[in-house]
C-alpha positions in Angstrom: 81.8 -50.9 -164.3 79.6 -50.7 -161.6 78.8 -47.8 -159.4 80.2 -48.4 -156.3 77.3 -49.2 -153.5 77.3 -47.4 -150.2 79.1 -48.7 -147.3 77.8 -50.4 -144.1 76.6 -47.7 -141.7 76.3 -45.1 -144.2 73.0 -43.8 -146.1 70.9 -46.3 -147.5 69.0 -45.7 -150.9 65.8 -43.8 -149.7 67.9 -42.3 -147.1 67.8 -38.7 -148.9 64.3 -36.7 -148.2 62.7 -33.9 -150.9 64.4 -31.2 -148.9 64.8 -27.8 -149.7 68.2 -26.4 -151.3 70.5 -25.1 -149.1 72.4 -21.8 -150.0 75.6 -22.4 -151.9 77.3 -20.0 -149.4 79.3 -21.6 -146.8 78.3 -21.6 -143.1 80.4 -19.9 -140.7 80.9 -21.9 -137.7 83.5 -20.4 -135.8 80.4 -19.2 -133.7 77.1 -19.0 -133.2 76.3 -16.0 -136.1 76.5 -18.2 -139.2 74.3 -18.8 -141.9 72.9 -22.2 -141.8 70.9 -24.4 -144.0 67.1 -25.0 -144.5 65.5 -27.9 -142.4 64.5 -30.8 -145.0 60.9 -31.9 -144.7 61.9 -35.8 -144.0 61.2 -37.5 -140.7 64.5 -36.9 -138.5 65.6 -39.2 -135.4 67.8 -37.0 -133.3 65.9 -34.3 -130.9 64.3 -31.5 -132.5 64.2 -28.2 -130.4 62.4 -28.8 -127.2 58.7 -27.9 -127.1 58.6 -27.0 -130.7 55.4 -29.0 -131.5 52.4 -26.6 -132.4 49.8 -29.1 -133.4 45.5 -29.3 -132.2 46.3 -31.6 -129.7 49.0 -28.8 -128.0 45.8 -27.4 -126.4 45.0 -31.2 -124.8 46.4 -32.6 -122.3 48.1 -36.6 -121.5 46.3 -37.4 -118.3 45.9 -40.5 -116.4 43.4 -40.3 -113.8 43.6 -42.5 -110.6 39.9 -42.7 -109.3 38.8 -44.5 -105.5 35.1 -44.0 -103.7 34.7 -44.5 -100.3 32.3 -47.5 -98.6 28.8 -46.6 -97.4 25.6 -44.6 -98.7 27.7 -41.4 -98.7 29.4 -41.0 -102.5 33.1 -39.6 -101.2 35.5 -39.8 -104.3 39.3 -39.3 -104.4 41.1 -38.7 -107.6 44.0 -37.8 -109.0 45.2 -36.8 -111.9 48.9 -36.5 -113.8 49.4 -34.5 -116.7 52.1 -36.4 -118.4 53.0 -32.8 -121.0 53.6 -30.6 -117.8 54.3 -32.9 -114.8 51.3 -31.5 -112.8 49.0 -33.3 -110.7 45.7 -32.6 -109.6 44.6 -33.7 -106.4 40.8 -33.5 -105.5 38.3 -35.5 -103.1 34.3 -34.3 -103.2 31.4 -35.8 -102.1 29.4 -36.4 -104.9 25.4 -37.5 -105.9 24.4 -41.1 -106.6 24.8 -40.2 -110.0 28.3 -39.1 -110.0 27.7 -36.1 -111.8 30.8 -34.1 -110.6 33.0 -36.8 -111.3 31.7 -37.7 -114.9 32.1 -33.6 -115.4 35.7 -33.7 -114.2 36.6 -36.7 -115.9 34.7 -34.9 -119.5 37.4 -31.8 -118.4 40.4 -34.3 -117.8 39.7 -36.5 -120.9 42.0 -39.1 -120.0 44.2 -41.4 -122.0 43.5 -43.9 -118.9 41.7 -44.4 -115.7 42.8 -46.4 -112.9 40.4 -48.4 -110.8 41.0 -50.4 -108.2 40.5 -54.4 -109.2 37.7 -54.7 -107.0 35.6 -52.0 -108.5 35.4 -54.3 -111.6 35.3 -57.9 -110.4 33.2 -59.9 -109.7 31.2 -56.7 -110.7 31.1 -53.5 -111.7 30.7 -50.5 -109.2 28.1 -48.1 -110.0 31.0 -45.6 -110.5 32.4 -47.7 -113.0 29.1 -48.4 -115.0 28.1 -44.6 -114.7 31.5 -43.8 -116.3 31.4 -46.7 -118.8 28.2 -45.7 -119.8 28.9 -41.7 -120.3 32.3 -42.4 -121.6 32.7 -45.1 -123.6 35.9 -44.0 -125.5 38.0 -43.8 -122.0 40.4 -46.7 -121.7 39.3 -48.2 -117.7 42.7 -50.0 -116.1 42.3 -52.1 -112.9 45.2 -52.3 -111.0 45.2 -53.8 -107.4 43.5 -52.4 -104.6 46.7 -52.4 -102.9 48.3 -49.5 -104.7 45.4 -47.4 -102.8 47.2 -46.4 -99.7 46.9 -43.2 -98.2 50.0 -43.6 -96.0 52.1 -44.4 -99.3 50.5 -41.3 -101.2 51.4 -38.9 -98.1 54.9 -40.3 -98.5 55.3 -39.6 -102.6 53.7 -36.3 -102.2 56.5 -35.2 -99.3 59.3 -37.0 -102.3 58.2 -35.5 -105.2 56.6 -32.2 -104.4 58.1 -29.2 -105.7 60.9 -26.9 -102.6 58.4 -24.2 -102.6 55.5 -26.3 -101.8 56.8 -28.3 -99.1 54.2 -29.2 -96.8 51.7 -27.2 -97.5 50.2 -29.5 -100.2 50.5 -32.1 -97.5 48.5 -30.0 -95.5 46.1 -29.0 -97.9 45.1 -32.9 -98.2 46.0 -34.5 -94.5 42.8 -35.4 -94.2 41.8 -36.2 -97.9 42.4 -40.1 -97.3 40.8 -41.2 -100.6 42.5 -38.9 -102.6 46.0 -39.7 -101.1 45.2 -43.4 -102.3 44.3 -42.3 -105.6 47.1 -40.3 -105.6 49.6 -43.9 -104.1 48.1 -45.6 -107.0 48.4 -43.1 -109.8 52.2 -42.6 -109.1 53.2 -46.3 -108.5 51.4 -47.0 -111.7 53.5 -44.5 -113.0 56.8 -45.9 -111.6 56.4 -49.5 -113.0 54.9 -48.3 -116.3 57.6 -50.6 -117.6 55.2 -53.7 -116.8 52.5 -52.3 -118.6 51.1 -53.3 -121.9 48.6 -50.7 -122.6 50.2 -49.5 -126.0 48.8 -46.0 -126.0 50.4 -44.8 -122.2 53.5 -46.0 -122.7 54.1 -44.2 -125.6 52.3 -41.1 -123.5 55.0 -41.9 -121.0 57.7 -42.8 -123.2 57.1 -39.4 -124.9 57.6 -37.5 -122.4 60.4 -39.9 -120.6 62.7 -40.3 -123.3 62.0 -43.8 -124.6 62.5 -44.6 -121.6 66.2 -43.0 -120.3 63.9 -40.4 -117.5 62.9 -40.5 -114.2 60.7 -38.1 -112.2 63.2 -36.4 -109.7 62.4 -35.4 -106.7 61.5 -32.0 -106.0 60.0 -32.1 -109.6 56.3 -32.6 -109.8 54.1 -29.7 -109.6 51.1 -31.0 -106.9 47.2 -28.7 -106.9 44.6 -29.3 -104.7 41.9 -28.1 -106.5 38.5 -27.6 -104.8 35.4 -28.6 -107.4 33.0 -25.6 -106.5 33.5 -22.6 -107.9 32.9 -23.8 -111.5 30.2 -23.9 -113.7 29.2 -28.0 -113.8 28.5 -28.9 -117.5 27.9 -32.6 -117.7 29.6 -34.4 -121.5 25.8 -34.4 -123.3 25.6 -30.6 -122.7 29.0 -29.6 -124.1 28.8 -32.7 -127.2 25.3 -30.6 -128.0 26.5 -27.2 -127.9 30.0 -28.0 -129.3 32.3 -26.7 -126.7 35.3 -28.4 -128.4 34.2 -30.7 -131.0 32.0 -30.0 -133.8 29.3 -32.7 -134.6 29.4 -32.6 -138.2 33.5 -33.3 -138.5 35.5 -33.9 -135.1 38.5 -32.0 -137.1 36.7 -28.5 -137.7 37.6 -25.8 -135.7 33.4 -24.5 -135.7 33.1 -25.2 -132.1 33.3 -22.3 -129.1 36.7 -22.9 -127.9 37.9 -22.5 -132.1 36.0 -19.2 -131.9 37.5 -18.0 -129.3 40.5 -20.0 -129.0 43.1 -17.1 -130.8 46.0 -18.1 -128.7 49.3 -17.8 -130.0 51.1 -20.2 -126.9 50.3 -24.3 -126.3 50.0 -23.3 -122.6 47.2 -20.8 -123.3 45.1 -23.0 -126.0 45.2 -25.6 -123.1 44.3 -23.2 -120.5 41.0 -21.8 -122.5 40.5 -25.1 -123.7 40.0 -26.0 -120.0 38.3 -22.9 -118.7 35.5 -23.5 -121.8 34.5 -26.8 -120.6 34.3 -25.6 -117.1 33.4 -21.5 -116.9 34.4 -19.9 -113.6 31.8 -19.3 -111.1 33.4 -16.3 -108.8 32.3 -13.0 -109.8 35.8 -11.8 -108.7 38.0 -13.6 -111.0 35.4 -13.1 -113.9 35.3 -9.3 -113.6 38.8 -9.0 -112.9 39.5 -11.1 -116.0 36.7 -8.5 -118.5 39.0 -5.6 -116.4 41.8 -6.7 -118.4 40.5 -7.7 -121.4 39.6 -3.8 -121.3 42.5 -2.3 -120.0 44.0 -4.9 -123.4 41.8 -3.6 -125.9 42.2 0.5 -125.2 45.9 0.0 -124.3 46.6 -1.0 -128.3 50.5 -0.9 -128.1 50.5 -3.5 -125.1 47.8 -5.3 -127.3 49.9 -5.6 -130.2 53.2 -6.2 -128.4 51.8 -8.9 -126.4 50.2 -11.0 -129.2 53.3 -10.8 -131.2 55.6 -12.1 -128.4 53.3 -14.9 -127.5 53.5 -16.6 -130.8 57.1 -16.8 -130.2 56.8 -18.9 -126.9 57.1 -22.5 -127.2 55.5 -24.6 -124.8 57.0 -23.8 -121.3 54.7 -26.3 -119.7 56.7 -29.0 -121.7 60.0 -27.6 -121.6 59.4 -27.8 -117.8 58.8 -30.8 -117.9 62.1 -31.7 -119.7 64.3 -29.9 -117.4 63.4 -31.1 -114.2 63.2 -34.8 -115.3 67.0 -36.7 -114.1 68.5 -38.9 -116.9 68.7 -43.0 -115.9 72.1 -43.3 -117.7 74.5 -41.1 -119.7 73.2 -41.4 -123.5 74.1 -39.3 -127.0 70.7 -38.5 -127.6 70.0 -37.4 -124.1 73.0 -35.0 -123.9 72.0 -33.5 -127.5 68.1 -33.0 -125.8 69.7 -31.4 -122.5 71.4 -29.1 -124.8 68.3 -28.2 -127.2 66.2 -27.6 -123.6 68.5 -25.2 -122.5 68.8 -23.6 -125.8 65.0 -23.4 -125.5 64.6 -21.8 -122.2 67.3 -19.4 -122.7 65.2 -18.3 -125.6 61.9 -18.6 -123.5 63.6 -16.6 -120.9 64.2 -13.3 -123.7 60.9 -13.6 -124.4 59.7 -13.2 -120.7 62.0 -9.8 -120.5 60.7 -8.1 -123.0 57.2 -9.0 -122.4 57.4 -7.9 -118.8 59.2 -4.5 -120.0 56.2 -4.1 -122.0 53.4 -4.9 -119.2 55.5 -1.1 -117.7 52.7 1.2 -116.5 49.7 -1.7 -116.3 47.2 -0.1 -113.6 44.9 -4.0 -113.9 45.2 -5.9 -110.8 45.2 -8.8 -113.0 47.7 -7.4 -115.3 49.6 -6.4 -112.7 49.8 -9.9 -111.0 51.0 -11.0 -114.3 53.8 -8.6 -114.5 54.7 -9.2 -110.6 55.5 -13.2 -111.4 57.5 -12.4 -114.4 59.4 -9.9 -112.5 60.5 -12.7 -109.8 64.4 -12.4 -108.8 64.1 -16.1 -109.2 64.2 -15.8 -112.8 67.3 -13.2 -112.6 69.2 -15.7 -110.8 68.4 -18.6 -113.3 69.5 -16.6 -116.4 72.8 -14.9 -114.9 73.7 -19.1 -114.1 72.9 -19.5 -117.7 75.3 -16.5 -118.8 78.0 -17.9 -116.8 77.7 -21.1 -119.3 76.0 -20.7 -122.4 77.3 -18.1 -125.5 75.8 -15.0 -125.5 75.5 -15.7 -129.2 73.6 -18.9 -128.8 70.0 -18.6 -129.6 66.6 -20.5 -130.6 67.1 -21.8 -134.5 64.2 -23.8 -136.6 66.7 -25.2 -139.2 68.5 -28.7 -138.2 71.6 -27.4 -139.6 71.1 -24.3 -137.7 70.5 -26.1 -134.7 73.2 -28.6 -135.1 75.5 -25.2 -135.1 73.8 -23.7 -132.0 74.5 -27.0 -129.7 77.9 -27.0 -130.9 78.7 -24.1 -129.2 76.4 -23.0 -126.6 78.9 -23.8 -124.0 81.3 -21.0 -123.4 85.0 -21.5 -124.6 87.3 -22.7 -121.9 85.5 -24.5 -119.8 87.5 -27.6 -121.3 90.3 -27.5 -123.4 89.0 -31.1 -125.4 85.8 -29.3 -126.1 87.2 -26.6 -127.5 89.4 -29.3 -129.9 86.4 -31.3 -130.6 84.6 -28.0 -132.2 87.7 -26.9 -134.1 87.8 -30.2 -135.6 83.9 -30.2 -136.0 84.6 -26.5 -138.2 87.4 -27.8 -139.9 85.5 -30.9 -141.6 82.7 -28.5 -142.2 84.8 -25.9 -144.2 86.5 -28.8 -146.0 82.7 -30.2 -146.9 82.3 -27.1 -148.9 86.1 -27.0 -150.2 85.2 -30.6 -151.7 81.3 -29.5 -153.4 83.9 -26.3 -154.8 86.5 -29.1 -156.0 83.5 -31.2 -157.8 81.6 -28.5 -159.4 85.0 -27.4 -161.0 86.5 -30.8 -161.6 83.2 -31.8 -163.6 81.5 -28.3 -164.7 78.2 -29.2 -163.0 76.8 -26.5 -160.4 76.5 -28.8 -157.5 75.0 -28.3 -154.4 75.4 -29.0 -150.8 72.1 -29.9 -148.7 72.1 -30.8 -145.4 69.5 -33.6 -143.8 69.4 -34.6 -140.0 69.9 -38.0 -141.0 71.9 -38.5 -143.1 74.2 -35.1 -143.1 75.5 -33.4 -145.9 74.3 -34.7 -149.4 74.5 -32.9 -153.2 72.0 -32.4 -155.6 71.8 -31.0 -159.1 69.3 -30.5 -161.7 69.1 -32.6 -165.1 68.8 -29.2 -166.6 72.3 -28.2 -165.2 73.7 -32.0 -166.5 72.8 -30.6 -169.9 71.6 -34.0 -170.7 75.2 -35.7 -169.4 75.5 -38.7 -167.1 76.7 -37.7 -163.4 81.0 -39.1 -163.2 81.2 -42.5 -161.7 82.7 -40.8 -158.4 78.7 -39.7 -157.6 77.1 -42.7 -155.6 73.7 -43.7 -154.3 72.0 -41.6 -157.1 68.0 -41.0 -156.7 66.3 -39.0 -159.0 62.7 -37.0 -157.7 61.1 -35.3 -160.7 63.8 -33.0 -162.1 66.1 -33.2 -159.1 68.9 -35.3 -158.6 70.4 -36.2 -155.4 73.6 -38.0 -154.6 77.2 -38.3 -152.9 80.3 -39.3 -153.0 82.7 -41.7 -150.7 84.7 -39.1 -149.7 81.6 -37.1 -148.4 80.6 -39.8 -146.6 84.0 -40.1 -144.8 83.5 -36.1 -143.8 80.0 -37.1 -142.4 80.9 -39.4 -139.9 83.9 -37.5 -139.0 81.5 -34.4 -138.4 79.1 -36.7 -136.2 82.1 -38.1 -134.3 83.3 -34.8 -133.6 79.5 -33.7 -132.5 79.3 -36.6 -130.4 82.3 -35.5 -128.0 81.2 -32.2 -127.9 77.9 -33.6 -127.0 78.9 -35.8 -124.3 81.9 -33.7 -123.1 79.1 -30.7 -122.5 76.7 -32.7 -121.0 78.3 -32.7 -117.7 78.5 -28.7 -117.7 74.9 -28.7 -119.1 73.4 -31.1 -116.5 75.0 -28.8 -113.5 73.0 -26.2 -114.8 70.0 -28.0 -115.2 70.5 -28.8 -111.5 70.6 -25.4 -110.5 67.3 -24.7 -112.8 65.7 -26.9 -111.3 65.9 -26.0 -107.8 63.7 -22.7 -108.9 60.8 -25.3 -110.9 58.3 -23.7 -108.8 58.3 -20.2 -109.6 59.1 -21.5 -113.5 55.6 -23.5 -113.2 54.2 -20.4 -111.8 55.0 -18.1 -114.6 53.7 -20.6 -117.1 50.4 -20.3 -115.8 51.1 -16.6 -116.1 52.0 -16.7 -119.7 49.3 -19.0 -120.3 46.4 -16.3 -118.8 48.1 -13.6 -120.4 47.7 -15.8 -123.6 43.9 -15.9 -122.9 43.4 -12.7 -121.9 44.8 -11.4 -125.0 42.5 -13.9 -127.5 39.4 -12.5 -125.4 40.9 -8.6 -126.3 41.7 -9.9 -130.2 38.0 -11.1 -130.5 36.4 -7.8 -129.4 38.9 -6.3 -132.1 37.0 -8.7 -134.8 33.5 -8.6 -133.4 31.2 -6.0 -131.7 31.1 -7.6 -128.5 30.3 -5.8 -125.1 31.1 -6.2 -121.7 28.9 -8.0 -119.9 27.3 -7.0 -116.2 26.8 -9.8 -113.8 23.5 -9.3 -111.6 20.4 -11.5 -110.9 18.7 -11.0 -114.2 19.5 -12.1 -117.4 18.9 -9.6 -120.2 20.8 -9.8 -123.5 20.1 -6.7 -126.0 21.0 -8.1 -129.8 22.8 -11.1 -128.6 24.1 -12.7 -131.4 25.3 -16.9 -131.8 29.3 -17.1 -131.0 29.8 -20.0 -133.4 26.9 -19.1 -136.1 27.9 -15.8 -136.7 31.2 -16.4 -137.1 31.3 -19.4 -139.5 28.3 -18.1 -141.6 28.4 -15.9 -144.7 25.1 -14.7 -144.2 24.6 -11.6 -141.9 23.2 -13.4 -138.5 20.1 -12.4 -137.1 20.6 -10.8 -133.3 17.7 -11.2 -131.0 16.7 -10.7 -127.4 17.0 -12.6 -124.3 15.7 -11.9 -120.9 15.2 -13.5 -117.4 14.3 -13.1 -113.7 13.2 -14.3 -110.7 9.5 -13.2 -111.9 10.0 -14.9 -115.3 12.4 -17.8 -114.9 10.6 -19.9 -117.9 10.4 -18.9 -121.1 8.4 -21.3 -123.0 9.3 -21.1 -127.0 7.0 -22.3 -130.0 7.4 -21.6 -134.1 7.7 -23.6 -137.2 10.6 -26.0 -138.2 13.3 -24.4 -138.8 12.4 -21.2 -137.7 15.7 -20.9 -135.6 14.5 -22.2 -132.1 17.2 -24.5 -131.4 20.0 -22.1 -133.0 17.8 -19.6 -130.3 18.9 -21.9 -127.2 22.2 -22.7 -127.9 23.0 -19.0 -127.8 21.9 -18.5 -124.9 23.8 -20.9 -123.3 27.2 -19.9 -125.6 26.4 -16.5 -124.1 26.3 -17.0 -120.7 29.5 -19.5 -120.9 31.2 -16.6 -123.1 30.0 -13.6 -120.4 31.9 -16.4 -117.2 34.7 -17.2 -119.1 35.2 -13.6 -118.3 34.9 -12.3 -122.3 32.9 -10.1 -123.9 30.1 -10.9 -125.2 28.8 -10.5 -129.1 25.5 -8.3 -128.3 25.1 -4.5 -128.0 24.4 -5.2 -123.9 24.7 -7.8 -121.5 23.4 -8.6 -118.1 24.0 -11.7 -117.1 23.2 -13.9 -113.8 26.6 -16.6 -112.4 25.4 -20.0 -113.9 26.6 -22.8 -111.5 25.2 -25.8 -113.5 24.0 -25.5 -117.4 21.8 -28.5 -118.4 20.4 -29.3 -121.9 17.7 -31.7 -123.5 18.5 -31.4 -127.1 18.5 -34.1 -130.2 16.8 -36.6 -131.1 19.3 -39.4 -131.9 19.3 -43.2 -130.9 22.1 -45.0 -128.9 22.7 -48.4 -130.1 25.6 -49.2 -127.8 23.7 -47.7 -125.1 20.7 -50.2 -126.5 18.7 -46.8 -125.4 15.3 -45.6 -127.7 15.0 -41.8 -128.3 12.6 -41.3 -125.6 15.2 -43.6 -123.1 17.2 -41.4 -124.2 15.0 -38.1 -123.2 13.5 -39.6 -119.8 17.0 -40.2 -118.9 18.6 -37.0 -119.6 15.5 -35.2 -118.0 15.5 -37.2 -115.1 19.2 -36.1 -114.6 18.3 -32.4 -114.8 15.2 -32.9 -112.3 18.2 -34.4 -110.1 20.9 -31.9 -110.0 18.7 -28.7 -111.1 19.6 -25.7 -108.3 18.0 -22.4 -107.9 21.1 -20.8 -110.4 20.9 -23.3 -112.6 20.5 -22.7 -116.8 18.3 -25.4 -118.5 17.5 -25.5 -122.2 15.1 -28.2 -123.3 14.4 -28.5 -127.4 11.3 -30.2 -128.0 10.9 -33.1 -124.9 8.6 -35.5 -125.6 8.7 -35.8 -129.2 9.5 -39.3 -128.9 6.8 -40.9 -127.7 2.9 -40.5 -128.5 1.4 -36.8 -128.6 -0.6 -37.6 -125.5 2.1 -38.9 -123.5 4.7 -36.3 -124.3 2.9 -33.3 -123.6 1.5 -34.8 -120.5 5.4 -35.8 -119.9 6.7 -32.4 -121.0 3.9 -30.8 -119.1 4.9 -32.2 -115.6 8.6 -31.5 -116.5 8.0 -27.9 -117.0 6.1 -27.4 -113.5 8.7 -29.0 -111.6 11.1 -26.4 -113.4 8.9 -23.4 -113.3 8.3 -24.0 -109.1 12.4 -23.9 -108.8 14.2 -20.5 -109.4 16.3 -21.8 -112.5 16.1 -20.2 -115.9 14.7 -22.4 -118.2 14.5 -22.0 -121.9 12.0 -24.6 -123.6 11.1 -24.7 -127.3 8.3 -27.1 -128.4 5.6 -27.7 -130.9 3.4 -28.4 -128.4 0.6 -25.4 -128.4 -1.6 -26.6 -126.1 1.7 -26.5 -123.6 2.3 -23.0 -124.1 -1.1 -21.8 -123.9 -1.6 -23.9 -120.3 1.8 -22.9 -118.5 0.7 -19.5 -120.3 -1.2 -19.3 -116.8 1.6 -19.4 -114.2 2.6 -15.8 -113.5 6.5 -16.8 -113.6 6.0 -18.7 -117.5 6.7 -15.7 -120.7 5.6 -17.5 -123.8 7.9 -16.4 -127.0 7.8 -17.5 -130.5 9.8 -17.4 -133.8 8.3 -15.2 -136.6 8.1 -16.3 -139.7 6.1 -14.7 -142.8 4.2 -15.7 -145.9 4.9 -15.5 -149.5 1.5 -15.5 -151.3 3.5 -14.5 -154.4 3.3 -17.5 -155.5 0.6 -20.3 -156.2 1.1 -22.2 -153.4 1.6 -20.3 -149.7 5.4 -20.8 -148.3 6.6 -19.6 -145.4 9.7 -17.0 -145.0 11.5 -17.6 -141.8 12.6 -14.0 -140.4 14.7 -15.5 -137.4 13.1 -13.1 -134.7 12.0 -13.7 -131.0 8.7 -12.6 -130.5 6.3 -12.4 -127.6 3.4 -14.1 -127.2 2.4 -17.7 -128.2 3.5 -18.6 -132.3 -0.1 -18.0 -134.3 0.9 -19.9 -137.1 -2.4 -22.5 -137.8 -1.0 -25.2 -139.7 2.1 -24.6 -140.6 3.6 -28.5 -140.8 0.9 -29.0 -143.4 2.5 -25.8 -145.3 6.2 -27.3 -144.8 4.8 -30.1 -146.2 3.9 -28.5 -149.1 6.9 -27.0 -149.3 8.3 -30.6 -149.5 5.9 -32.0 -152.2 2.9 -33.4 -151.0 0.7 -34.6 -153.0 -2.3 -31.8 -152.9 -4.7 -34.9 -151.7 -3.1 -35.7 -148.9 -2.9 -32.7 -148.0 -6.7 -31.9 -147.8 -7.4 -34.8 -145.7 -4.4 -33.4 -143.6 -6.4 -30.0 -143.9 -9.8 -31.4 -143.0 -8.7 -33.7 -139.8 -6.6 -30.7 -138.2 -9.2 -27.8 -138.5 -12.1 -30.2 -136.8 -9.3 -31.1 -134.0 -8.8 -27.6 -133.6 -12.5 -26.6 -133.1 -13.0 -29.1 -130.4 -10.3 -28.0 -128.4 -11.1 -24.1 -128.7 -14.7 -24.7 -127.7 -13.6 -27.0 -124.6 -11.3 -23.7 -123.8 -14.4 -21.7 -124.3 -16.2 -23.3 -121.5 -13.7 -23.3 -118.8 -14.3 -20.4 -116.6 -12.0 -20.9 -113.8 -9.2 -20.6 -117.1 -9.8 -16.9 -117.0 -10.3 -16.3 -113.3 -7.0 -17.5 -113.5 -5.7 -15.5 -116.0 -7.2 -12.5 -114.2 -5.2 -13.5 -111.3 -2.1 -13.8 -113.3 -2.4 -10.6 -114.9 -2.3 -8.7 -111.6 0.6 -10.8 -110.2 3.0 -9.8 -113.2 1.9 -6.7 -113.2 3.2 -6.6 -109.2 6.6 -8.3 -110.0 7.6 -5.6 -112.6 6.9 -2.9 -109.6 8.9 -4.4 -107.5 11.4 -4.9 -109.4 11.4 -1.5 -110.7 11.6 0.2 -107.6 14.8 -2.2 -106.2 16.6 -2.4 -109.5 15.6 0.7 -112.2 18.6 3.8 -112.6 15.8 5.3 -115.3 15.1 9.4 -114.9 12.1 9.8 -113.3 10.6 11.0 -116.9 11.6 7.7 -118.5 10.0 5.9 -115.4 6.8 7.6 -115.4 6.5 6.3 -118.8 7.5 3.1 -118.2 4.8 2.9 -115.5 2.5 4.3 -117.6 3.2 1.4 -120.2 3.0 -1.2 -117.0 -0.6 0.1 -116.3 -1.6 0.0 -120.1 -0.6 -3.1 -120.7 -2.4 -4.3 -117.8 -5.7 -3.0 -118.3 -5.7 -4.5 -121.6 -5.1 -7.7 -120.2 -8.1 -7.6 -118.1 -10.4 -6.2 -121.0 -9.2 -9.6 -122.7 -10.3 -11.6 -120.0 -13.3 -10.1 -120.3 -13.9 -10.2 -123.5 -13.3 -14.1 -123.5 -15.8 -14.4 -120.6 -19.0 -13.5 -122.4 -19.0 -9.7 -120.5 -20.8 -6.5 -122.0 -19.4 -4.5 -118.9 -16.1 -2.3 -119.8 -16.2 -1.2 -116.2 -13.6 -2.8 -114.2 -14.4 -4.7 -111.2 -13.8 -3.3 -107.4 -11.0 -6.3 -107.3 -9.6 -5.2 -110.5 -9.5 -1.2 -109.4 -8.4 -2.4 -106.2 -5.4 -3.8 -107.7 -4.9 -1.2 -110.3 -2.2 1.3 -109.4 -3.8 5.0 -108.7 -2.8 7.8 -111.3 -2.4 11.7 -111.5 -2.2 13.0 -115.1 -2.5 9.3 -116.5 0.8 8.4 -115.2 1.2 5.5 -112.3 2.0 6.7 -109.2 4.0 4.3 -107.1 
């Protein structure tokens, strides 16, 4: 006799997943405090707990962006960006340059899934804006839509229709004259409203995820519009963000070995998203930065608050996504939606409880920023929402991660007495669940098999037993749908299948009858959506502050000062130090108005590139409001960060190494400001030596004239020698040591930065020997190198004008040092006298070196030299 198959509509073969065994103890289904089975590992078709996903993608938003530009020579750009996860719409309008640097920077930060532009910007030919976007962001999908969608009047109407009640009128007032911004908003929301006709599978997947399979509409008063001013944050172009590995590792895109990965000790998805946004565009507003630093310092000094907040934040769900789920309105009433609505309310009740515990823990804080966060968490509207929930939701209902536990919580979420039929349906669910456990006990006694009952959210209850427990016996014919996975056997019976059907019918009745009560509750919650968004922002900000404080506990960091000088003592590369198993070598960094350009020389692999990246990364960390891995840090605010690093050819752009160098360098020269920070690694190596040296020298001259802080690494020793004549140029080098104990001399890198030009001679030849070059080739190369060096040295010795320039440079450097000491020095008088004496000695040594170079035998300074030398008393300079 063959075993019976599965009835239509019941579990099919393969439906049982390898789930964990449940407790043999019968769960209590009479209330909410019940023991529940553990969740299986199979995929589930029913809605899970709202906003419970914790993936690496949680740190990134799902943005749909619309862009339009004005006509004429002046480049005015309007932009609207909708975060489909959080229901926030960012509105921007700004004047941009002809290279659209601000637009590209903002799109790099947003990383949109799709970019909406007008058909007129694509056909019959691409506009300059679209071409620049395609070149700089090739992975972004540009979608042309009808020009009539970009209607500023319609944009105003949409904002009035969808803006939160608390924001009524304020956003419209802020963007009243921003016609391009309003036009982009109209196109964006019109596109979203007609998304059913859109053929983009990527975007439909995103919107369906938010809209629960096209069953949710954006409700009136449910979108948070935020008008942003693009100024006030550091501009970091996409190439620099990639070269510095701010959010993506160059070698392994899935690796956390990035600046974001190193700083990201956040416990919430909202905090991770805010941190990522800040890493790509750090604030430039000094009060914002200093209040963050003070808050981080307070958290490090208040251990009780720090550890409590750190633990509490880890229990938060994605509040932004939860709010989005609550503010959306259903198009049709379905069991799926009713089930998800109950999940959302349970998750929200869990979140409110965490907010209460967090704000109570913040009692007694003194920091301005922490007080502002606590004030937001203490908003009376949250108490009103909680009081309304207490009227409807059982007090014992808690958020559960297990499938069985969450199902029980949904069933008993609404208090008894609201609906008599609802109470009857719950009683049926309880009795049928008890019947399942009675049935399993009866099977175990009847067949003398230790059968256990498990639960899976897809198929419901099923039975398991191991081969050892069967003791070589065959399963009775009553058990059907038998599957064997290693030593575990899963099966069911017709009776158990019928109980599962009855339970599901009871649950359907419970969900549908609960839905009206739950929807009324959600409608009341939706009225206070504005404060919920503010609370979410406050939690995210507190999260990154706690994350920064955590960094101080695992690494030696110092609070940075903000002055007009960049001075870092014993600074460390934040990424290398974290991921490297070796002890990282710390180095000093210095730049000021009188020494705004640093030229760094040294052999290959000596650490020049790492040093350059370290300078940029430490500046970003400081402007984020985090403590800096260093012994001391004084930082100047930077408004733009540029880099020229790397030698990769771009096959897609049909550009050679040298062409990419020139494009990136031209971009820097066109956009540099007096408060920029620039790092350049070996410019000019993509072409001939003479051309490369000439171009590099011209670029250095241009950047030296600006007040931007520039750090350039180069192998052109001639460049370092010539630029040494400029008073605001400082030469540095990476020191290497010689290992003469072996037959062939080798180089050992110390990775320490020292003053002056590298005095290493023919280090390329030494590295070639270490790489295995033949002695014959090395000997010939050495002879040619020595001959060329002698010709260059003779030419320099005959140049008298260069010696005069050196004297003038020494005098100007002394003057700048004295002026700076007078303006900013806080040293006690004995130390100040000692410092001034060292300046005098250094100046006299430079004069002596100049006279030696010119062949002068006299050791007495000239009249002009004496005029520039500070008068002395007892060997100490007086000012």
